[in-house]
C-alpha positions as CSV (number, residue, x, y, z in Angstrom):
1,X,-6.5,20.2,-23.3
2,X,-9.9,20.1,-24.8
3,X,-12.5,19.6,-22.0
4,X,-14.4,17.0,-24.1
5,X,-11.1,15.1,-24.6
6,X,-10.3,15.3,-20.9
7,X,-13.8,13.9,-20.0
8,X,-13.4,11.1,-22.5
9,X,-10.0,10.1,-21.1
10,X,-11.5,10.2,-17.5
11,X,-14.4,7.9,-18.7
12,X,-12.0,5.5,-20.4
13,X,-9.9,5.4,-17.2
14,X,-12.9,4.6,-15.1
15,X,-13.9,1.8,-17.5
16,X,-10.5,0.2,-17.2
17,X,-10.7,0.4,-13.4
18,X,-13.4,-2.3,-13.2
19,X,-13.1,-6.0,-12.5
20,X,-15.2,-8.9,-11.0
21,X,-14.2,-11.0,-8.0
22,X,-14.8,-14.7,-8.8
23,X,-15.0,-16.6,-5.6
24,X,-14.5,-20.3,-6.2
25,X,-14.5,-22.3,-3.0
26,X,-14.3,-25.9,-1.9
27,X,-17.4,-27.3,-0.2
28,X,-17.5,-30.9,0.8
29,X,-14.9,-31.9,-1.8
30,X,-16.7,-30.0,-4.6
31,X,-15.7,-26.8,-6.3
32,X,-18.4,-24.2,-6.0
33,X,-18.7,-20.9,-8.0
34,X,-20.6,-18.4,-5.9
35,X,-21.1,-15.9,-8.7
36,X,-24.3,-17.7,-9.7
37,X,-25.7,-17.3,-6.1
38,X,-25.9,-13.5,-6.2
39,X,-27.8,-11.0,-8.3
40,X,-31.4,-10.8,-9.6
41,X,-31.2,-14.2,-11.3
42,X,-29.5,-16.0,-8.4
43,X,-29.7,-19.8,-8.2
44,X,-28.2,-22.4,-6.0
45,X,-24.7,-23.3,-7.3
46,X,-24.9,-26.6,-9.2
47,X,-23.4,-29.5,-7.4
48,X,-23.3,-27.7,-4.0
49,X,-23.7,-30.4,-1.3
50,X,-25.8,-30.1,1.9
51,X,-28.3,-27.5,0.5
52,X,-31.9,-27.2,1.7
53,X,-34.8,-27.3,-0.7
54,X,-35.7,-24.0,-2.5
55,X,-38.6,-23.4,-0.3
56,X,-36.6,-23.8,2.9
57,X,-34.0,-21.1,2.1
58,X,-34.3,-17.8,4.1
59,X,-35.7,-14.9,2.1
60,X,-33.0,-13.5,-0.2
61,X,-30.6,-16.5,0.1
62,X,-29.6,-19.2,-2.4
63,X,-26.5,-20.8,-0.8
64,X,-25.7,-22.2,2.6
65,X,-22.2,-22.4,3.8
66,X,-20.6,-25.3,5.5
67,X,-22.2,-25.7,9.0
68,X,-19.0,-27.1,10.6
69,X,-16.9,-24.1,9.5
70,X,-19.2,-21.2,10.6
71,X,-20.6,-21.9,14.1
72,X,-21.0,-20.0,17.3
73,X,-21.8,-16.4,18.1
74,X,-18.5,-15.0,17.0
75,X,-18.1,-16.0,13.3
76,X,-17.2,-12.5,12.0
77,X,-13.4,-13.0,12.0
78,X,-13.6,-16.4,10.3
79,X,-16.0,-15.0,7.7
80,X,-13.6,-12.1,7.0
81,X,-10.7,-14.4,6.5
82,X,-12.8,-16.5,4.2
83,X,-13.9,-13.5,2.1
84,X,-10.4,-12.1,1.6
85,X,-9.1,-15.6,0.7
86,X,-11.9,-16.3,-1.8
87,X,-11.8,-12.9,-3.4
88,X,-8.2,-12.0,-4.3
89,X,-7.4,-8.7,-5.9
90,X,-8.6,-6.4,-3.2
91,X,-9.3,-6.3,0.6
92,X,-12.7,-6.5,2.2
93,X,-13.3,-4.6,5.5
94,X,-16.0,-5.2,8.1
95,X,-19.0,-2.9,7.7
96,X,-21.7,-4.7,9.8
97,X,-20.9,-7.3,12.5
98,X,-23.7,-9.4,13.8
99,X,-26.5,-6.8,13.3
100,X,-29.6,-8.4,14.8
101,X,-32.6,-8.8,12.4
102,X,-35.7,-10.9,12.5
103,X,-34.7,-14.5,12.7
104,X,-31.0,-14.1,12.9
105,X,-28.0,-11.8,12.4
106,X,-26.5,-10.0,9.4
107,X,-22.8,-9.7,8.5
108,X,-21.6,-7.3,5.9
109,X,-18.1,-6.8,4.5
110,X,-17.3,-4.1,1.9
111,X,-14.5,-3.4,-0.4
112,X,-11.7,-1.2,1.0
113,X,-12.5,1.5,-1.6
114,X,-16.0,2.0,-0.2
115,X,-14.5,4.2,2.6
116,X,-14.1,7.8,1.6
117,X,-11.0,10.0,2.4
118,X,-11.5,12.1,5.5
119,X,-11.3,15.8,5.4
120,X,-10.4,18.1,8.3
121,X,-13.6,19.2,10.1
122,X,-14.1,22.9,10.7
123,X,-17.2,22.6,12.9
124,X,-15.4,23.0,16.2
125,X,-13.8,26.3,15.2
126,X,-15.5,29.6,16.1
127,X,-15.1,32.8,14.2
128,X,-12.5,35.0,15.9
129,X,-10.8,32.0,17.6
130,X,-7.6,30.4,16.3
131,X,-7.8,27.3,18.4
132,X,-10.3,24.5,19.1
133,X,-12.3,24.3,22.2
134,X,-10.3,23.1,25.2
135,X,-6.9,24.1,23.7
136,X,-4.9,26.7,25.5
137,X,-4.1,29.5,22.9
138,X,-0.4,30.4,22.4
139,X,0.7,33.7,23.9
140,X,3.5,35.9,22.7
141,X,5.5,37.7,25.2
142,X,6.2,41.3,24.3
143,X,9.8,42.4,24.2
144,X,11.6,45.7,23.6
145,X,9.0,48.2,24.6
146,X,11.3,51.2,23.9
147,X,10.3,53.4,21.0
148,X,12.5,54.2,18.0
149,X,13.5,57.7,19.1
150,X,14.5,56.4,22.6
151,X,16.8,53.8,20.9
152,X,18.4,56.5,18.8
153,X,19.1,58.6,21.9
154,X,21.0,55.8,23.5
155,X,24.1,54.9,21.4
156,X,24.4,51.4,23.0
157,X,20.9,50.5,21.7
158,X,21.2,52.1,18.4
159,X,21.7,48.9,16.4
160,X,20.3,46.4,18.9
161,X,17.2,45.8,16.8
162,X,19.3,44.9,13.8
163,X,21.6,42.6,15.8
164,X,18.7,40.7,17.3
165,X,16.9,40.0,14.1
166,X,20.1,39.2,12.2
167,X,19.5,41.8,9.5
168,X,21.9,44.4,8.2
169,X,21.2,47.7,6.6
170,X,21.5,47.7,2.8
171,X,22.9,50.4,0.7
172,X,20.8,51.7,-2.2
173,X,21.3,49.4,-5.2
174,X,23.0,46.7,-3.2
175,X,20.9,43.8,-2.1
176,X,21.1,42.8,1.6
177,X,23.1,39.8,2.7
178,X,21.3,36.5,3.2
179,X,19.9,35.8,6.6
180,X,22.1,33.8,9.0
181,X,21.2,30.3,10.0
182,X,19.4,29.9,13.3
183,X,20.3,27.0,15.5
184,X,17.5,24.6,16.5
185,X,17.5,24.4,20.3
186,X,16.2,20.8,20.3
187,X,18.8,19.2,18.1
188,X,21.3,21.9,17.3
189,X,20.5,21.6,13.6
190,X,20.3,24.7,11.4
191,X,16.8,25.7,10.4
192,X,15.6,28.2,7.9
193,X,12.4,30.2,7.8
194,X,9.9,28.7,5.5
195,X,8.9,30.8,2.5
196,X,5.1,30.7,2.5
197,X,4.8,32.5,-0.8
198,X,6.2,29.6,-2.8
199,X,3.6,26.8,-3.6
200,X,4.4,23.4,-2.1
201,X,5.3,20.4,-4.3
202,X,2.2,18.3,-4.9
203,X,3.0,14.6,-4.9
204,X,0.9,12.1,-6.7
205,X,0.2,9.3,-4.3
206,X,-2.1,6.2,-4.3
207,X,-4.7,5.6,-1.7
208,X,-6.6,2.5,-0.5
209,X,-9.8,4.4,-0.1
210,X,-12.2,6.3,-2.4
211,X,-11.6,9.9,-3.3
212,X,-15.3,11.0,-2.8
213,X,-18.7,9.5,-2.3
214,X,-19.5,9.5,-6.1
215,X,-16.5,7.2,-6.7
216,X,-17.1,4.5,-4.1
217,X,-16.7,0.9,-4.9
218,X,-20.0,-0.9,-4.0
219,X,-18.7,-4.4,-4.0
220,X,-19.8,-6.2,-0.8
221,X,-20.5,-9.6,0.7
222,X,-23.6,-9.9,2.9
223,X,-24.3,-13.1,4.9
224,X,-27.2,-14.0,7.1
225,X,-26.9,-16.3,10.1
226,X,-30.2,-18.1,10.9
227,X,-31.2,-18.7,14.4
228,X,-33.5,-21.5,13.3
229,X,-30.9,-24.0,12.0
230,X,-27.7,-22.2,13.2
231,X,-26.3,-22.0,9.6
232,X,-24.8,-19.2,7.6
233,X,-26.3,-18.2,4.2
234,X,-25.0,-16.0,1.4
235,X,-27.5,-13.3,0.5
236,X,-28.3,-12.6,-3.1
237,X,-27.9,-8.8,-2.7
238,X,-24.1,-9.3,-2.4
239,X,-22.1,-7.7,-5.2
240,X,-18.8,-9.0,-6.6
241,X,-18.3,-6.2,-9.2
242,X,-15.6,-3.6,-8.3
243,X,-15.4,-0.1,-9.8
244,X,-13.2,3.0,-9.6
245,X,-10.1,1.0,-8.6
246,X,-7.7,-1.4,-10.2
247,X,-7.2,-5.0,-9.2
248,X,-4.3,-5.6,-6.8
249,X,-2.0,-8.3,-8.1
250,X,0.1,-10.3,-5.7
251,X,3.8,-9.7,-5.7
252,X,5.9,-11.9,-8.0
253,X,7.8,-14.7,-6.4
254,X,11.6,-14.3,-6.4
255,X,13.8,-17.1,-7.7
256,X,17.1,-18.2,-6.2
257,X,19.8,-20.8,-6.7
258,X,17.5,-23.6,-5.4
259,X,15.3,-23.2,-8.5
260,X,18.2,-23.7,-11.0
261,X,18.9,-27.2,-12.3
262,X,22.4,-28.5,-13.3
263,X,22.1,-27.7,-17.0
264,X,20.9,-24.1,-16.3
265,X,23.6,-23.6,-13.7
266,X,26.3,-24.6,-16.2
267,X,24.9,-22.1,-18.7
268,X,24.9,-19.3,-16.0
269,X,28.6,-20.1,-15.1
270,X,29.4,-19.8,-18.8
271,X,27.9,-16.3,-18.7
272,X,29.9,-15.5,-15.6
273,X,33.1,-16.4,-17.3
274,X,32.3,-14.3,-20.3
275,X,31.9,-11.1,-18.3
276,X,28.1,-10.6,-18.8
277,X,26.6,-8.2,-16.4
278,X,24.5,-9.4,-13.5
279,X,21.4,-7.6,-14.6
280,X,21.5,-9.1,-18.1
281,X,22.0,-12.6,-16.6
282,X,19.0,-12.0,-14.3
283,X,16.8,-11.3,-17.4
284,X,18.1,-14.3,-19.3
285,X,17.7,-16.7,-16.4
286,X,14.2,-15.4,-15.6
287,X,13.0,-16.1,-19.2
288,X,14.8,-19.5,-19.2
289,X,13.1,-20.7,-16.0
290,X,9.7,-19.2,-16.9
291,X,9.8,-21.3,-20.1
292,X,10.6,-24.3,-17.9
293,X,7.4,-23.7,-16.0
294,X,8.8,-21.9,-12.9
295,X,7.1,-18.6,-12.4
296,X,9.0,-15.7,-10.8
297,X,12.0,-13.6,-11.5
298,X,15.6,-13.2,-10.6
299,X,17.0,-10.0,-9.1
300,X,20.4,-8.7,-10.1
301,X,21.4,-8.8,-6.4
302,X,20.5,-12.6,-6.4
303,X,22.7,-13.2,-9.4
304,X,25.5,-11.3,-7.8
305,X,25.3,-13.4,-4.6
306,X,25.3,-16.6,-6.7
307,X,28.4,-15.4,-8.5
308,X,30.1,-14.6,-5.3
309,X,29.4,-18.0,-3.9
310,X,30.6,-19.7,-7.1
311,X,33.8,-17.7,-7.0
312,X,34.4,-18.5,-3.3
313,X,33.9,-22.2,-4.0
314,X,36.4,-22.1,-6.9
315,X,38.9,-20.2,-4.8
316,X,38.6,-22.8,-2.0
317,X,39.2,-25.6,-4.5
318,X,42.3,-23.8,-5.8
319,X,43.6,-23.2,-2.3
320,X,43.1,-19.5,-2.3
321,X,42.1,-17.9,0.9
322,X,39.3,-15.3,0.8
323,X,41.3,-13.0,3.1
324,X,44.3,-12.8,0.7
325,X,44.9,-9.6,-1.3
326,X,44.9,-9.4,-5.1
327,X,48.7,-9.2,-5.0
328,X,49.0,-12.4,-2.9
329,X,46.7,-14.3,-5.2
330,X,48.7,-13.2,-8.3
331,X,51.9,-14.4,-6.7
332,X,50.4,-17.8,-5.8
333,X,49.2,-18.2,-9.4
334,X,52.7,-17.3,-10.7
335,X,54.3,-19.9,-8.4
336,X,52.0,-22.6,-9.8
């Protein structure tokens, strides 16, 4: 691939992995948008109740939280629950908890993608050593000290080396036989020697942290607790813009038989009687209920369970026992 094209694709992918958290909260019966209370041009949210005058705000703050909600010396856990509830799409983790500053304490919660993946440290290794400090090195016990010519002199030990290692001599032009399985002493399962020459399979996996320092997400929420009035304030240097990771959408809700009205249930039974597959019925019923204003989806296993319940109810009405075989059911129908 052309390097310039690869760079363009990487830039386009980074541009798509950006979104803004939009914390909209309830304060005193009013809906407050906190996005206007952060940034260089931050202002007090319009309509926010119980706010001090502009001159009485602590430096770098434009919004005061509800005093009844955030009180006491240990408000960090409650603040963390509030942040993750008000900012869906990601998870915020505690970065600073009650750091003392002049006039109060500072709390900081950062996006999960601010943390960087850890790499194994090599600082504790010394050249010439194969273990870390404080670890007993593995020792190998020497066996079979006899030399080759001494083994050849003794006919009983002539082929002992080959028997122990499980190898057999090969004739010219004929490949040797494959190595025998070795039993694992812990579980008795056969194990094979790993071939280090073959490269391992690299799996593409997702991560909840950043790949390196240059690709960190700098979204964070910083709050200041004032010792003067015992209130919590949102600092204007907070950042609700996420980068280098996509937004996490909540799992779709699953629909079941309780979400189906009588008319839709008759339509589903009609599809049952015509032999339509459960997966197809699940797609049709999902689209039908979504048009009726019910979000979610049906699984094929859910449709299968509904079908089984319907069939069992119909059999019970007809006097057919569920433990009867197919032949017994056929004879009962012929008797009718």
